[in-house]
N, C-alpha and C positions, 0 to 999 in steps of 0.2 A: 328356125334356127339361125343364129348369127355365128359366122366363123371369124375367129381372131387368129391372126398370124403374127408371130414374134420373130424379130430379126436381130442378129448379132448379139450384143450383151443382154438384151431382153430375153432372148432364147436361152441364154445361160442362166439367167435369174429364175426363169419359170421352169426350166428343165425340160422343155419340149418345144416343138416347132409351132404348135398352135393348139387351139381348143375350140369347142363349139359351146355356145351359150343359148339357152332357151330364150326365144323371142317373147317379149311382153308388149302389149299394145302401148303406143305412145312412149316407148322407151327412148331415152336420149343417150347420146354417147357418153356424156359426163357421168350419168347414173351408172351405166354399165362399167365404166372405167373405175369409178369409186368402189362399186361392189367387188370387182375383180381384185383391186388392190387391197381392199380390207382383209382379204384372205391371205395376203402375202406381204409381210412387213418389208422384205427386201424390194419387192416390186413397187410398193407404195413409196418407199424412199427414192427409188429410181425415177418415178413418174411425177411425184408431187413434192412441193416445198411450201410449208405454211398453208396447205390446202389449195394451192394454185399449181396448175400443170407447169412443169419445168419448161422453160423456153426451148430447150434442145430436143424435147420429145416431139417427134413427128408422127402424126396420126393420119392415116388415109382411110376413107370410106369409099369402097368400090373404086379405088385408084385415084380419088380426088382428095387433095390436101384439105383438112378441115379449116384451114385459114381462108379458103375460098368457099366454104359452106357456112354453116352457122356455129362453127367452133364446137365446144362441148355441148352446145344446145342443139346440135344436129339430131333430128328425129330419125331413128333407125327403122328399117323395114325388114320383114322376114326375108332371109336370104342374103342380107348384106354381108360384105367381107371387110373386116377392119384389119389394117396392117399397122403394127407398132414398131417404129424405128428409133434407135438411139442416135446420138450425134454422129455425123459422118465427116470424116476428115481424109484428106489425101492430097496428092499432088501430082 
């Protein structure tokens, strides 16, 4: 099982704090994200533009920013936790 946690506006779009997704061998983060977003047009619009992940969407796998992993090509393992963050601003 893979746990997905949603924060701030993504939590509002999805309507819940998180969800569990059945793990599949050789599953990549991009595949999981596309599958998840295909079920929700508002989530798809919030995450993707012209098929590309929006720059402001921050994804963490087990607390590590995917920018320092293999991006959407990151291979997931059973038990991984994915966090989905919208843009963060403050001062």
